[in-house]
C-alpha positions in Angstrom: -28.0 -70.9 -21.6 -27.9 -70.7 -17.8 -24.2 -70.1 -17.8 -24.6 -67.4 -20.3 -27.2 -65.7 -18.2 -24.9 -66.1 -15.1 -22.0 -64.5 -17.0 -24.2 -61.7 -18.0 -25.4 -61.2 -14.4 -21.7 -61.1 -13.2 -20.8 -58.6 -15.9 -23.7 -56.4 -14.9 -22.6 -56.7 -11.3 -19.1 -55.6 -12.1 -20.5 -52.8 -14.2 -22.6 -51.7 -11.3 -19.6 -51.6 -8.9 -17.7 -49.6 -11.5 -20.5 -47.1 -11.9 -20.9 -46.8 -8.1 -17.1 -46.2 -7.8 -17.2 -43.5 -10.4 -20.2 -41.9 -8.8 -18.6 -42.1 -5.4 -15.4 -40.5 -6.8 -17.4 -37.8 -8.5 -19.5 -37.1 -5.4 -16.3 -36.9 -3.4 -14.8 -34.4 -5.9 -18.0 -32.4 -5.8 -17.9 -32.5 -2.0 -14.3 -31.4 -2.0 -15.1 -28.6 -4.4 -18.0 -27.4 -2.2 -15.8 -27.6 0.9 -13.1 -25.5 -0.9 -15.7 -22.9 -2.0 -17.1 -22.8 1.5 -13.6 -22.2 3.0 -12.8 -19.6 0.4 -16.1 -17.8 1.1 -15.4 -17.8 4.8 -11.8 -16.5 4.2 -13.1 -13.7 1.9 -15.7 -12.7 4.5 -13.1 -12.7 7.3 -10.7 -10.6 5.1 -13.4 -8.0 4.4 -14.1 -7.9 8.2 -10.4 -7.3 9.0 -10.0 -10.7 10.6 -6.7 -11.3 9.0 -5.3 -14.0 11.3 -8.5 -16.0 10.7 -7.9 -15.7 6.9 -4.4 -17.1 7.4 -5.7 -20.0 9.5 -8.5 -20.8 7.0 -6.3 -20.9 3.9 -3.2 -22.4 5.3 -4.4 -26.0 5.0 -5.5 -25.3 1.4 -2.0 -24.2 0.4 -0.7 -27.7 1.1 -2.7 -29.1 -1.7 -0.9 -29.8 -5.0 -3.3 -27.5 -6.9 -5.3 -24.7 -5.4 -7.0 -21.7 -6.9 -5.0 -18.5 -7.1 -7.6 -16.8 -4.9 -6.4 -18.9 -2.0 -2.8 -17.6 -2.5 -4.0 -14.0 -3.0 -6.0 -14.0 0.3 -3.0 -15.5 2.1 -0.6 -12.9 0.8 -2.9 -9.9 1.5 -3.8 -11.2 5.0 -0.1 -11.6 5.9 0.6 -8.0 4.6 -2.4 -6.7 6.6 -1.0 -8.3 9.7 2.2 -6.4 9.3 4.1 -9.6 8.3 5.5 -8.0 5.2 8.6 -10.3 4.7 6.4 -13.3 4.9 3.9 -11.8 2.5 6.5 -10.9 -0.1 8.0 -14.4 0.2 4.5 -15.9 -0.5 4.1 -13.5 -3.4 7.4 -14.5 -5.0 6.3 -18.2 -4.8 3.0 -17.2 -6.5 4.8 -15.7 -9.5 7.6 -18.2 -9.6 5.9 -20.0 -12.5 5.1 -17.0 -14.7 8.4 -15.3 -13.9 6.5 -12.0 -14.2 5.0 -9.7 -11.6 1.3 -9.7 -10.9 1.2 -5.9 -10.7 -2.3 -5.5 -9.3 -1.5 -8.0 -6.6 1.9 -6.5 -5.9 0.3 -3.0 -5.6 -2.4 -4.3 -3.2 0.2 -6.1 -1.1 2.3 -3.0 -0.8 -0.5 -0.8 0.3 -1.8 -3.4 2.7 1.6 -3.6 4.3 1.6 0.1 5.1 -1.8 0.2 6.8 -1.2 -1.6 10.1 1.4 0.9 11.2 -1.2 3.6 11.3 -2.3 2.2 14.6 1.1 1.5 16.0 1.8 2.6 19.6 5.0 4.3 18.5 4.5 7.8 17.1 7.5 7.6 14.7 6.1 4.4 13.1 2.6 6.1 12.6 4.5 9.0 11.1 6.4 6.6 8.8 3.1 5.0 7.6 1.4 8.3 6.8 4.6 9.6 5.2 4.5 6.5 3.0 0.9 7.1 2.1 1.7 10.7 1.3 4.2 9.5 -1.3 1.4 7.7 -3.2 -0.3 10.2 -5.3 -3.5 8.3 -5.9 -7.1 9.0 -5.0 -7.6 5.5 -3.5 -5.3 6.3 -0.5 -7.5 9.1 0.7 -9.7 6.9 2.8 -6.5 5.5 4.5 -5.1 8.9 5.1 -8.3 10.2 6.7 -7.8 7.9 9.7 -4.8 10.0 10.6 -6.9 13.1 11.1 -7.9 11.6 14.5 -4.4 10.7 15.5 -3.5 11.8 19.1 -0.4 13.7 17.9 -0.9 17.1 16.3 2.2 16.8 14.1 0.9 13.6 12.5 -2.5 15.2 11.9 -0.8 18.1 10.2 1.2 15.6 8.1 -2.0 13.9 7.0 -3.7 17.2 6.3 -0.8 18.2 4.1 -1.1 14.9 2.2 -4.8 15.3 1.7 -4.4 18.9 0.6 -2.2 17.8 -2.3 -4.9 16.0 -4.2 -8.3 17.0 -5.5 -9.9 13.9 -3.9 -8.3 14.8 -0.6 -9.4 18.5 -0.8 -13.0 17.3 -1.4 -12.9 15.0 1.6 -15.5 15.8 4.2 -13.2 14.8 7.1 -10.4 17.0 5.7 -12.7 20.0 5.6 -14.0 19.2 9.1 -10.4 19.4 10.3 -10.7 23.2 10.1 -12.1 22.8 13.6 -9.0 20.8 14.8 -7.7 21.8 18.2 -4.2 22.4 16.8 -3.6 25.6 15.0 -0.9 24.0 12.7 -3.5 21.5 11.5 -6.1 24.2 10.8 -3.5 26.2 8.9 -2.5 23.2 6.8 -6.1 22.5 5.9 -6.6 26.1 4.8 -3.5 25.9 2.6 -4.9 22.8 0.9 -8.3 24.4 0.4 -6.6 27.4 -1.2 -4.8 25.2 -3.6 -8.0 23.5 -4.7 -9.0 26.4 -6.9 -12.6 26.0 -5.8 -14.1 29.5 -5.2 -17.1 27.9 -3.5 -14.9 27.3 -0.5 -14.5 31.0 0.2 -17.3 31.2 2.8 -15.9 28.2 4.6 -12.4 29.9 4.7 -13.3 33.4 5.7 -14.2 32.8 9.4 -10.6 31.6 9.9 -9.4 35.2 9.3 -10.6 35.7 12.9 -9.0 32.6 14.3 -7.3 33.1 17.7 -4.0 32.1 16.2 -2.2 34.4 13.8 -0.7 31.5 12.0 -4.1 30.3 11.0 -5.2 33.9 10.0 -2.2 34.0 7.6 -3.1 30.7 6.1 -6.6 31.9 5.6 -5.4 35.1 3.9 -3.1 33.1 1.6 -5.9 30.7 0.7 -8.3 33.5 -0.1 -5.6 35.3 -2.2 -5.1 32.0 -4.2 -8.9 31.8 -4.8 -8.9 35.3 -6.4 -9.5 37.6 -3.4 -6.3 39.7 -4.0 -7.2 42.2 -1.3 -5.9 39.8 1.3 -2.4 40.6 0.2 -2.5 43.4 2.7 -3.0 40.9 5.5 0.1 39.0 4.4 2.1 42.2 4.3 0.9 43.0 7.8 1.9 39.5 9.0 5.4 40.0 7.5 5.9 43.0 9.9 4.5 41.2 13.0 6.5 41.0 16.2 5.3 37.4 16.5 7.8 35.1 14.9 5.3 32.4 13.9 3.1 34.9 12.1 6.1 36.6 10.4 7.5 33.3 9.2 4.2 32.1 7.9 3.7 35.3 5.9 7.2 35.2 4.5 6.8 31.5 3.4 3.5 32.3 1.8 5.1 34.9 -0.4 7.3 32.2 -1.9 4.4 30.0 -2.7 2.2 32.7 -4.2 4.8 33.9 -6.7 3.9 37.6 -6.5 6.9 39.8 -7.3 5.6 42.5 -5.0 7.1 40.4 -2.2 10.7 40.9 -3.4 11.4 44.1 -1.3 9.8 42.5 1.8 11.9 39.4 1.4 15.1 41.3 0.8 14.6 43.2 4.0 13.7 40.0 5.9 17.1 38.5 5.1 18.5 40.9 7.8 16.0 39.7 10.4 17.4 38.9 13.9 15.9 35.4 13.9 17.8 32.9 11.7 14.5 31.0 11.0 13.0 34.1 9.5 16.2 34.8 7.4 16.0 31.2 6.2 12.3 31.5 5.3 13.0 34.7 3.3 15.9 33.0 1.4 13.7 30.0 0.6 10.9 32.3 -0.7 13.4 34.3 -2.8 14.5 31.1 -4.5 10.9 30.1 -5.3 10.2 33.5 -6.9 13.2 32.8 -9.3 13.8 36.4 -9.9 17.3 37.0 -11.4 17.6 40.2 -9.4 17.7 38.1 -6.2 20.7 36.1 -7.3 23.3 38.6 -5.9 21.6 38.4 -2.5 21.5 34.6 -2.5 25.1 34.4 -3.5 26.0 36.8 -0.6 24.1 34.7 1.9 26.3 31.7 1.0 28.8 33.4 3.3 26.4 33.8 6.3 28.0 32.8 9.6 25.2 30.3 10.3 25.5 27.0 8.3 21.7 26.5 8.4 21.2 29.8 6.6 23.9 29.0 4.1 22.4 25.6 3.3 19.0 27.2 2.6 20.7 29.6 0.3 22.5 26.8 -1.6 19.3 24.8 -1.9 17.3 27.9 -3.1 19.8 28.5 -5.9 18.6 25.3 -7.4 15.5 27.1 -8.7 17.6 29.1 -11.2 19.2 28.3 -14.5 22.4 26.2 -14.5 24.6 28.9 -16.0 23.5 31.4 -13.4 24.4 29.3 -10.3 26.9 26.6 -11.2 30.0 28.5 -10.1 28.8 29.6 -6.6 27.3 26.2 -6.0 30.5 24.4 -7.0 32.3 26.6 -4.6 29.8 25.7 -1.9 30.7 22.0 -2.3 33.9 22.9 -0.4 32.0 24.5 2.5 33.1 23.5 6.0 29.6 22.3 6.8 28.2 19.0 5.5 24.7 20.4 5.4 25.7 23.1 3.0 27.6 20.6 0.9 24.6 18.4 0.6 22.4 21.4 -0.3 24.9 22.4 -3.0 24.8 18.8 -4.3 21.0 18.9 -4.4 20.9 22.1 -6.4 23.6 21.2 -8.8 21.7 18.0 -9.7 18.4 19.9 -10.0 19.9 22.4 -12.5 21.2 19.5 -14.6 24.9 19.5 -13.7 26.8 16.3 -14.6 27.0 13.8 -11.7 30.8 14.0 -12.1 30.7 17.5 -10.6 29.3 16.2 -7.3 30.5 12.6 -7.2 33.5 13.2 -4.9 31.5 15.2 -2.5 28.7 12.6 -2.4 31.2 9.8 -1.7 32.8 11.8 1.1 29.4 12.5 2.7 28.3 8.9 2.4 31.5 7.8 4.2 30.8 10.0 7.2 30.3 8.4 10.6 27.3 10.6 11.4 24.1 9.0 10.0 22.5 12.4 9.7 25.2 13.4 7.2 24.7 10.2 5.2 21.0 10.8 5.2 21.5 14.4 3.9 23.6 13.1 1.1 21.0 10.5 0.1 18.2 13.1 0.2 20.4 15.4 -2.0 20.8 12.5 -4.5 17.0 12.4 -4.8 17.2 15.6 -6.8 19.1 13.9 -9.6 18.6 11.4 -12.2 20.5 8.9 -14.3 22.1 5.5 -13.7 25.0 6.8 -11.7 22.7 8.4 -9.2 20.5 5.3 -9.0 23.5 3.1 -8.5 24.7 5.2 -5.6 21.3 5.2 -4.0 21.2 1.4 -4.4 24.5 1.2 -2.5 22.9 3.3 0.3 20.3 0.6 0.8 23.1 -1.3 2.5 23.7 1.5 5.1 23.8 0.0 8.6 21.2 2.4 10.0 17.6 2.8 8.8 17.5 6.5 8.2 19.8 6.6 5.1 18.1 3.4 3.8 14.7 5.2 4.1 15.9 8.2 2.1 17.5 6.0 -0.6 14.3 3.9 -0.9 12.1 7.0 -1.2 14.4 8.5 -3.8 14.4 5.3 -5.9 10.6 5.3 -5.9 10.4 8.8 -7.1 13.0 8.5 -9.9 12.9 4.8 -10.8 11.0 2.6 -13.1 9.8 -1.0 -13.2 13.4 -2.3 -13.5 13.9 -1.3 -9.8 11.0 -3.5 -8.6 13.2 -6.5 -7.8 15.4 -4.3 -5.6 12.4 -2.7 -3.8 10.8 -6.0 -3.3 13.9 -7.2 -1.5 13.7 -4.0 0.6 10.3 -5.1 1.7 12.2 -7.7 3.7 14.3 -5.1 5.5 14.7 -5.6 9.3 13.3 -2.1 9.9 9.5 -1.4 9.7 9.9 2.2 8.5 12.2 1.1 5.7 9.6 -1.5 4.7 6.7 0.9 4.5 8.9 3.3 2.5 9.7 0.5 0.1 6.0 -0.3 -0.2 5.2 3.3 -1.1 8.1 3.3 -3.6 6.7 0.2 -5.3 3.2 1.7 -5.6 4.7 5.0 -6.9 6.6 3.1 -9.7 3.6 0.9 -10.6 1.4 4.0 -10.9 3.7 5.6 -13.4 2.7 5.4 -17.0 5.0 3.1 -19.0 7.4 5.2 -21.1 6.7 8.4 -19.2 
């Protein structure tokens, strides 16, 4: 009986040790889970506060675990992108999706946008410009807050670029900071804001615009008159006509460019006369506006300008002919492919592709331009290809991604984003690893552009 009780006592003791071990294990698991939750909460808070290096430092040890929540990986990827370490971010992203073999589109979109934002504060003006140009390519309301920072940039040209981007969307046009830029110290910025307000269609903005008719810069006055005309105040056409006769080149050019945007055929005689202007820039502006008006009566004039002695004027004429019907312009544009100037050739390529000419018509010219030593010529060819569509065009653009210099690669990447679909995502993700920062932010914008397209559209 005593032995039995002793056996029972030993059994109970072993059971107690087992229970204690299980409880200890469970308590350790709970502790580990609580520690993980605490670290994640700290990392999330650090991310929201913009402390991206702290996020990386916090989550890095967690990534060594065999199994970790996807939130750990997401924070790591986004923090790397926000630090400007885009190649590392996309490498971490590829590891994250290696199991599913399928893109996590929301995460990819977030990563792409996050990779653009750091360059807005770069010391180099060209890099800030590249960042805001990339954001301009993304036609989404949720980039407005990122663009707004650029309205305080120290460079007027970048502020004008940002104002143009904001003026292209309803959300941007409603932005308080965008409207406040009517008081910007640079006339070009004020004029750009006015143009965006005019395109809004919001007649309630008229009282806000009218004071700019008395701005001390004529360029701004012309922009105000154009905006008011677009908002239904047709009497300001007279102010535009007056501007087209001004002795000041900036005012004259602004008025002539406005005529092309407004689409009023009353401008045709004025533009026809301006083609004989002494200033090449005015002649070019008049030619561009004639093209946008798309009046068949202007075609003889445009065809004649293809023989202008200045290549810059000829190239604008070639590009402007791309607004017409294919049968109206294919012959003179095909002739322009043999022009002695590469800029005219590229403009002819762009227009032929826009009017729907087969790629075979321009293929030889494109290959010749892409083989030129001058990177500006190669960039012009890539930009021209952006006016086309189809697999041959896309294949040529993909080859241009291997150009030794960044500028052609930037143009090719931007064009692929505009015309491509989700099948190009692997190529663009590879381009996020490019050695040049401007190429990388352009690729990021291209990815977002593609992801924002409706499937099947």
